C-alpha positions as CSV (number, residue, x, y, z in Angstrom):
1,X,0.0,0.0,0.0
2,X,2.8,2.4,0.9
3,X,4.4,1.7,-2.6
4,X,1.1,2.5,-4.2
5,X,0.9,5.9,-2.5
6,X,4.4,6.7,-3.5
7,X,3.6,5.9,-7.1
8,X,0.5,8.1,-7.0
9,X,2.5,10.9,-5.3
10,X,5.3,10.8,-7.9
11,X,2.7,10.8,-10.7
12,X,1.3,14.1,-9.3
13,X,4.7,15.6,-8.9
14,X,5.7,14.9,-12.5
15,X,2.3,15.9,-13.9
16,X,1.9,19.2,-11.9
17,X,3.9,21.4,-14.3
18,X,1.7,20.4,-17.3
19,X,-0.6,23.3,-16.7
20,X,1.2,26.4,-15.3
21,X,0.8,30.1,-15.0
22,X,4.5,30.8,-15.6
23,X,6.3,30.1,-18.9
24,X,8.5,27.0,-19.1
25,X,11.8,26.7,-20.8
26,X,10.3,24.8,-23.7
27,X,9.3,25.8,-27.3
28,X,5.6,25.1,-27.8
29,X,4.1,23.9,-31.1
30,X,1.1,26.2,-31.0
31,X,-0.4,28.9,-28.8
32,X,-4.1,29.8,-28.9
33,X,-5.6,33.1,-27.7
34,X,-8.8,32.1,-25.8
35,X,-9.6,35.6,-24.8
36,X,-8.0,39.0,-25.2
37,X,-10.0,42.2,-24.5
38,X,-9.7,45.6,-22.8
39,X,-12.4,47.7,-21.2
40,X,-12.4,51.4,-20.4
41,X,-13.3,52.4,-16.8
42,X,-14.1,55.4,-14.6
43,X,-14.7,55.9,-10.9
44,X,-18.2,54.4,-11.1
45,X,-17.2,51.2,-12.9
46,X,-17.8,47.8,-11.4
47,X,-15.9,44.7,-12.5
48,X,-17.7,41.4,-11.9
49,X,-15.5,38.2,-12.1
50,X,-17.1,34.8,-12.1
51,X,-14.3,32.3,-12.2
52,X,-14.8,28.6,-11.9
53,X,-12.0,26.0,-12.2
54,X,-9.8,28.9,-13.3
55,X,-6.3,30.0,-12.4
56,X,-5.2,33.6,-12.9
57,X,-2.6,36.2,-12.0
58,X,-4.1,39.5,-10.9
59,X,-2.1,42.7,-11.5
60,X,-2.5,46.4,-11.1
61,X,-3.5,48.2,-14.4
62,X,-1.3,51.1,-15.4
63,X,-3.7,52.8,-17.8
64,X,-7.1,52.8,-16.1
65,X,-8.4,50.0,-18.3
66,X,-9.3,46.4,-17.4
67,X,-7.2,44.1,-19.5
68,X,-7.9,40.3,-19.7
69,X,-5.7,37.9,-21.7
70,X,-6.0,34.2,-21.6
71,X,-3.8,31.9,-23.7
72,X,-3.2,28.2,-24.0
73,X,-0.1,26.5,-25.5
74,X,0.4,22.9,-26.6
75,X,3.4,20.7,-27.4
76,X,3.3,17.3,-29.0
77,X,-0.5,17.0,-28.8
78,X,-2.7,15.8,-31.7
79,X,-5.2,18.2,-33.3
80,X,-8.2,16.3,-31.9
81,X,-6.9,16.7,-28.3
82,X,-6.1,20.4,-28.8
83,X,-9.6,21.1,-30.2
84,X,-11.2,19.2,-27.3
85,X,-9.1,21.1,-24.7
86,X,-10.0,24.5,-26.2
87,X,-13.7,23.6,-26.2
88,X,-13.5,22.7,-22.5
89,X,-13.3,26.4,-21.6
90,X,-16.3,28.7,-21.5
91,X,-15.1,32.3,-21.5
92,X,-17.2,35.5,-22.0
93,X,-16.9,39.2,-21.3
94,X,-19.1,42.3,-21.8
95,X,-19.6,45.8,-20.6
96,X,-23.1,47.1,-20.0
97,X,-24.2,50.2,-18.0
98,X,-20.6,50.7,-16.7
99,X,-20.5,47.1,-15.4
100,X,-17.9,44.8,-16.8
101,X,-18.7,41.1,-16.5
102,X,-16.1,38.4,-17.2
103,X,-16.8,34.7,-16.8
104,X,-14.4,31.9,-17.1
105,X,-15.4,28.3,-16.5
106,X,-13.8,24.9,-17.3
107,X,-15.1,21.4,-17.1
108,X,-12.3,20.5,-14.7
109,X,-9.5,22.1,-12.7
110,X,-6.2,20.3,-12.5
111,X,-5.0,22.9,-9.9
112,X,-7.4,22.3,-7.0
113,X,-7.8,18.6,-7.6
114,X,-4.0,18.1,-7.5
115,X,-3.8,20.1,-4.3
116,X,-6.6,18.0,-2.8
117,X,-5.0,14.8,-3.8
118,X,-1.7,15.9,-2.4
119,X,-3.3,16.7,0.9
120,X,-4.8,13.3,1.1
121,X,-1.5,11.6,0.3
122,X,0.4,13.8,2.8
123,X,-2.1,12.8,5.5
124,X,-2.0,9.1,4.8
125,X,1.8,8.9,4.3
126,X,2.4,11.0,7.4
127,X,0.5,8.5,9.4
128,X,2.6,5.7,8.0
129,X,5.8,7.6,8.8
130,X,5.0,9.1,12.2
131,X,5.3,6.5,15.0
132,X,5.8,8.9,17.9
133,X,3.0,10.5,20.0
134,X,5.2,13.5,21.0
135,X,3.4,16.8,20.4
136,X,5.8,19.5,19.3
137,X,5.8,22.9,21.0
138,X,4.8,26.0,19.1
139,X,7.7,28.4,18.6
140,X,7.3,32.1,18.2
141,X,8.0,33.2,14.6
142,X,9.3,36.6,13.6
143,X,7.2,38.7,11.2
144,X,9.8,38.2,8.5
145,X,9.6,34.4,9.0
146,X,5.8,34.5,8.5
147,X,6.1,36.7,5.4
148,X,8.6,34.3,4.0
149,X,6.2,31.4,4.7
150,X,3.5,33.3,2.8
151,X,5.8,34.0,-0.2
152,X,6.5,30.3,-0.5
153,X,2.9,29.3,0.0
154,X,2.6,28.0,-3.6
155,X,5.4,25.5,-3.0
156,X,4.4,24.4,0.5
157,X,2.2,21.5,-0.4
158,X,4.7,20.0,-2.8
159,X,7.5,20.5,-0.2
160,X,5.5,18.7,2.4
161,X,4.7,15.9,0.0
162,X,8.4,15.4,-1.0
163,X,9.4,15.5,2.7
164,X,6.8,12.9,3.6
165,X,8.0,10.4,1.1
166,X,11.7,11.2,1.6
167,X,12.7,12.1,-1.9
168,X,14.5,15.0,-3.3
169,X,13.0,17.2,-6.0
170,X,14.5,16.6,-9.4
171,X,15.1,19.1,-12.1
172,X,12.6,18.6,-14.9
173,X,14.3,17.9,-18.2
174,X,11.9,18.1,-21.1
175,X,12.4,15.5,-23.7
176,X,11.7,16.0,-27.4
177,X,8.5,13.9,-27.4
178,X,7.1,15.1,-24.0
179,X,3.6,16.4,-24.0
180,X,3.0,19.8,-22.5
181,X,0.0,22.1,-22.0
182,X,0.4,25.6,-20.6
183,X,-2.5,27.8,-19.6
184,X,-2.0,31.5,-18.7
185,X,-4.6,34.1,-17.7
186,X,-3.6,37.6,-16.6
187,X,-6.2,40.2,-15.4
188,X,-5.1,43.8,-15.0
189,X,-7.4,45.8,-12.7
190,X,-7.3,49.6,-12.2
191,X,-7.2,50.8,-8.6
192,X,-10.3,53.1,-8.7
193,X,-13.0,50.6,-9.7
194,X,-15.2,48.3,-7.5
195,X,-14.7,44.6,-7.8
196,X,-17.1,41.7,-7.2
197,X,-15.8,38.2,-7.3
198,X,-17.5,34.8,-7.3
199,X,-14.9,32.0,-7.2
200,X,-15.2,28.3,-7.3
201,X,-12.1,26.0,-7.3
202,X,-10.1,29.0,-8.4
203,X,-6.4,29.7,-8.0
204,X,-5.7,33.4,-7.9
205,X,-2.4,35.1,-7.2
206,X,-2.5,38.9,-6.6
207,X,1.0,40.2,-7.3
208,X,0.5,43.8,-6.4
209,X,-1.2,45.8,-3.6
210,X,-4.9,45.4,-4.1
211,X,-6.9,48.2,-2.4
212,X,-10.0,48.2,-4.5
213,X,-13.4,48.0,-2.8
214,X,-14.0,44.3,-3.1
215,X,-16.9,41.9,-2.4
216,X,-15.7,38.3,-2.6
217,X,-17.5,35.0,-2.4
218,X,-15.0,32.2,-2.6
219,X,-15.4,28.4,-2.4
220,X,-12.7,25.8,-2.5
221,X,-10.1,28.2,-3.8
222,X,-6.5,29.0,-3.3
223,X,-5.8,32.7,-2.9
224,X,-2.6,34.6,-2.3
225,X,-2.4,38.4,-1.8
226,X,0.4,40.9,-1.3
227,X,-1.8,43.5,0.5
228,X,-5.5,44.1,0.8
229,X,-7.3,46.7,2.8
230,X,-10.3,48.7,1.6
231,X,-12.4,49.6,4.6
232,X,-15.5,48.5,2.6
233,X,-14.1,45.0,1.8
234,X,-16.4,42.1,2.5
235,X,-14.8,38.7,1.9
236,X,-16.7,35.4,2.4
237,X,-14.2,32.5,2.1
238,X,-15.3,28.9,2.6
239,X,-12.7,26.1,2.5
240,X,-9.5,26.4,0.4
241,X,-6.3,28.3,1.2
242,X,-5.9,32.0,2.0
243,X,-2.5,33.6,2.3
244,X,-2.0,37.4,2.6
245,X,1.1,39.5,3.5
246,X,-1.0,42.4,5.0
247,X,-4.6,43.3,5.7
248,X,-5.1,47.0,6.6
249,X,-8.9,47.2,6.8
250,X,-12.1,45.4,6.0
251,X,-14.5,42.6,7.0
252,X,-13.4,39.0,6.4
253,X,-15.2,35.8,7.1
254,X,-13.6,32.3,6.9
255,X,-15.2,28.9,7.3
256,X,-13.5,25.6,7.1
257,X,-10.5,27.3,5.6
258,X,-7.6,24.8,5.6
259,X,-4.9,27.4,5.8
260,X,-5.3,31.0,6.8
261,X,-2.0,32.8,7.1
262,X,-1.8,36.6,7.6
263,X,1.5,38.5,7.8
264,X,0.1,41.7,9.4
265,X,-3.4,42.7,10.2
266,X,-4.9,45.9,11.5
267,X,-8.3,47.8,11.6
268,X,-10.2,44.7,10.6
269,X,-12.9,42.3,11.7
270,X,-12.3,38.6,11.3
271,X,-15.1,36.2,11.6
272,X,-14.0,32.5,11.5
273,X,-15.1,29.0,12.3
274,X,-13.4,25.6,12.0
275,X,-10.3,27.3,10.6
276,X,-6.6,27.2,11.4
277,X,-5.4,30.8,11.7
278,X,-1.8,32.0,11.9
279,X,-1.0,35.7,12.3
280,X,2.5,37.1,12.2
281,X,1.7,40.5,13.7
282,X,-1.5,41.9,15.3
283,X,-1.8,45.6,14.5
284,X,-4.1,48.3,15.7
285,X,-7.8,47.7,16.4
286,X,-8.3,44.1,15.5
287,X,-11.5,42.3,16.3
288,X,-12.1,38.5,16.1
289,X,-15.3,36.5,16.3
290,X,-14.7,32.8,16.2
291,X,-16.2,29.4,16.7
292,X,-14.0,26.3,17.1
293,X,-10.9,27.5,15.3
294,X,-7.2,27.3,16.2
295,X,-5.2,30.6,16.5
296,X,-1.5,31.3,16.7
297,X,-0.6,34.9,17.3
298,X,3.1,35.5,17.1
299,X,3.7,39.2,17.5
300,X,2.1,42.6,18.3
301,X,2.9,45.9,16.7
302,X,3.9,49.0,18.7
303,X,0.8,50.7,20.1
304,X,-1.6,48.0,18.8
305,X,-4.2,49.6,21.1
306,X,-6.7,46.7,21.3
307,X,-7.2,43.1,20.3
308,X,-10.7,42.0,21.0
309,X,-11.5,38.3,20.6
310,X,-15.0,36.7,21.2
311,X,-14.6,33.0,20.9
312,X,-16.4,29.7,21.7
313,X,-14.8,26.3,21.6
314,X,-11.6,28.0,20.3
315,X,-7.9,27.2,20.9
316,X,-5.8,30.3,21.2
317,X,-2.0,30.3,21.3
318,X,-0.7,33.7,22.1
319,X,2.8,35.0,22.5
320,X,3.1,38.0,24.9
321,X,3.8,41.3,23.3
322,X,7.5,42.1,23.5
323,X,8.7,45.4,25.1
324,X,5.2,46.8,25.2
325,X,2.9,47.9,28.0
326,X,-0.2,45.8,27.9
327,X,-3.1,44.5,29.9
328,X,-4.5,41.1,29.2
329,X,-8.0,40.1,30.5
330,X,-10.0,37.0,29.7
331,X,-13.8,36.8,30.3
332,X,-16.3,34.0,30.0
333,X,-16.3,30.5,31.5
334,X,-15.2,26.9,31.1
335,X,-11.8,27.7,29.7
336,X,-8.4,26.3,30.5
337,X,-5.5,28.7,30.7
338,X,-1.9,27.5,30.3
339,X,1.1,29.7,31.2
340,X,4.7,28.8,32.3
341,X,3.8,25.1,32.1
342,X,1.0,25.7,34.7
343,X,-2.6,25.0,34.0
344,X,-5.4,27.1,35.5
345,X,-8.7,25.2,35.0
346,X,-11.3,27.9,35.2
347,X,-14.1,25.6,34.1
348,X,-16.4,26.5,37.0
349,X,-14.9,29.8,38.2
350,X,-17.3,32.1,36.5
351,X,-20.6,30.7,35.2
352,X,-21.4,34.2,33.8
353,X,-20.1,34.7,30.3
354,X,-19.0,38.3,31.2
355,X,-17.2,37.2,34.3
356,X,-13.4,37.8,34.5
357,X,-11.4,34.6,34.5
358,X,-7.8,35.7,34.2
359,X,-5.8,39.0,34.3
360,X,-2.3,39.9,33.6
361,X,-0.9,43.4,33.8
362,X,2.6,44.8,33.1
363,X,4.3,46.3,36.2
364,X,4.7,49.6,34.4
365,X,1.1,49.7,33.0
366,X,-0.7,51.1,35.9
367,X,-2.2,54.6,35.3
368,X,-1.0,54.7,31.7
369,X,-2.6,54.4,28.3
370,X,-1.7,50.9,27.5
371,X,-2.5,48.3,24.9
372,X,-5.3,45.9,25.8
373,X,-5.9,42.3,24.9
374,X,-9.5,41.2,25.7
375,X,-10.5,37.6,25.1
376,X,-14.1,36.4,25.8
377,X,-13.9,32.6,25.8
378,X,-16.4,29.9,26.4
379,X,-15.4,26.3,26.5
380,X,-12.0,27.1,25.1
381,X,-8.2,26.7,25.6
382,X,-5.8,29.6,25.9
383,X,-2.1,29.2,26.0
384,X,0.4,31.9,26.7
385,X,4.2,32.0,26.1
386,X,7.2,34.2,25.6
387,X,9.1,32.4,22.9
388,X,7.7,28.9,23.2
389,X,4.3,27.3,24.0
390,X,4.2,23.7,25.2
391,X,1.3,21.6,24.1
392,X,1.0,19.4,27.2
393,X,-2.6,18.3,27.4
């Protein structure tokens, strides 16, 4: 059985580059332009993107126009296959009443299915490999370390897979008769327009700062951003992967998200449930409402003012702010607190949900305007640490 999984994994590794967003060092036999259009915009323009089983790079437009170009290249494929592949895409675009609508759908998505299969293989192979029951501690990461983690997010799954089956990545050498298929979609969006996105099994990479007023409804997609932060942003993300270097404003909801990694966040509301959340740095005025998620909060910015968390059945791993005056107060009931390898079981201490369970104040904080961490927790676990948090229950 283990051999079978390795064969499947290797098949995925060697087939993954067949469809790619970046050019490969290979001369293609033919390239087809599936879509290539530009649209004029003004301050009142709305761009509607409906992308299903689609991968795209999103860039900032330099001329106030929306540009969309989608190409597909082939090498060593028969004409019948090329025709069938081109027909598998449904692409359309139009502009009416200052609203630009672009739709891209495909019968299948190699991207997300490959990611899903890799995750299944990683999980199964990890169980075969891991014979120890030791739980590793959580180590505080620097903000630069988290940002690097985000920048490498596209490679993380493959890296985990290679590590699990103990093989080294090999350099792909294309042979003369190898078959290749390369899809490439680039969407250029001006800063001043409003954007509405409906995504399903999509793979989007935002290479530039993206500050447009945006409404997003995303399902089973892989999203990577440099910076987002319009105060009117409303994101609804279900399942998939979400990596962003910085969030500076907006309202964001996550459910069942497999990977939510944020480099820096400030002036934002995060609603989450059943999600793994990792934040490199908590900035000013952040509010979290959560049900049954796992948080790791590594660092706090200078004068972060307030972090307000309202949680139920949540697990919070919080590293104390370094060199900052702060007060930390937890409210609620039925929550275990771990600090300095000691456990404070506050299960029955305060039956009222607004009752104070735990307080920690800096010696220099009395009588000063200090930063505040307020956590309302019901049926939760909260762990604190300076540089390392032991997982000992």
